[in-house]
C-alpha positions as CSV (number, residue, x, y, z in Angstrom):
1,M,0.0,0.0,0.0
2,S,0.9,3.7,-0.3
3,H,2.4,6.0,2.3
4,I,0.5,9.3,2.3
5,L,1.4,12.7,3.9
6,F,-1.4,15.0,4.7
7,C,0.1,18.4,5.3
8,V,-2.8,20.6,6.4
9,T,-3.4,24.3,7.1
10,P,-4.1,24.4,10.8
11,T,-7.7,25.5,10.9
12,P,-10.8,23.3,11.7
13,G,-12.3,23.8,8.2
14,H,-9.2,22.2,6.6
15,V,-8.2,19.7,9.3
16,N,-11.6,18.1,10.1
17,P,-12.6,17.0,6.6
18,L,-9.1,15.7,5.9
19,I,-9.1,13.6,9.1
20,L,-12.1,11.8,7.7
21,L,-10.4,11.1,4.4
22,A,-7.2,10.1,6.1
23,K,-9.1,7.7,8.4
24,H,-10.7,6.1,5.3
25,L,-7.4,5.6,3.5
26,H,-5.8,4.3,6.7
27,S,-8.7,1.7,7.1
28,R,-7.9,0.6,3.5
29,G,-4.3,-0.2,4.6
30,H,-2.5,3.0,3.6
31,G,0.2,4.4,5.8
32,I,-0.8,8.0,6.9
33,L,1.3,10.7,8.4
34,F,-0.8,13.8,9.3
35,Q,1.1,17.1,9.6
36,T,-0.6,20.2,11.1
37,A,-0.4,22.3,14.2
38,D,0.0,20.8,17.7
39,V,-3.5,22.1,18.7
40,F,-4.9,19.2,16.6
41,K,-2.6,16.5,17.9
42,S,-5.0,14.7,20.2
43,Q,-7.8,14.8,17.7
44,I,-5.6,13.2,15.0
45,E,-4.2,10.6,17.3
46,A,-7.7,9.8,18.6
47,A,-8.6,9.0,14.9
48,G,-5.8,6.4,14.9
49,L,-3.5,8.5,12.7
50,E,0.2,9.2,13.1
51,F,0.8,12.9,13.8
52,T,3.8,15.2,13.2
53,A,3.8,18.9,13.9
54,L,4.4,21.8,11.5
55,E,7.4,24.0,12.4
56,G,7.8,27.7,13.1
57,L,4.9,30.1,12.7
58,A,3.0,27.4,10.8
59,N,2.6,25.6,14.1
60,H,0.1,28.0,15.6
61,D,-3.3,27.8,17.3
62,H,-5.8,29.1,14.9
63,R,-7.7,30.8,17.7
64,E,-4.7,33.1,18.3
65,S,-4.3,34.1,14.6
66,K,-5.3,37.7,15.2
67,K,-2.6,38.0,17.9
68,I,0.1,36.6,15.6
69,W,-1.1,38.6,12.6
70,P,-2.9,41.7,13.9
71,E,-3.7,42.9,10.4
72,L,-6.3,40.2,10.2
73,A,-8.4,42.1,12.7
74,T,-9.1,44.8,10.1
75,A,-9.0,42.7,6.9
76,E,-12.1,42.3,4.9
77,P,-13.5,38.7,4.9
78,G,-13.2,36.5,1.9
79,I,-10.7,36.2,-0.9
80,H,-10.2,39.3,-3.0
81,C,-8.9,39.1,-6.5
82,R,-7.0,42.2,-7.7
83,V,-6.4,40.9,-11.3
84,A,-8.0,42.9,-14.1
85,V,-9.6,40.8,-16.7
86,S,-10.4,42.2,-20.1
87,L,-12.6,40.4,-22.6
């Protein structure tokens, strides 16, 4: 079987769905290494998956994001595209 690395942005909206996918693949015999922030370690290990932590600022608690990056407090929500398209 395959060995698969899940390297996941440390937010619940990214981690939670991928835990389900990783669990499914693990149940089919694939080796899984799940890499994200330490805040998700117990959740990942409870799912029976091997965990490894991200390094540096990537290994942060998503609930503290505005303290780490204060500019997020005043940023508009959503993704903003600044590319002009001409038809």
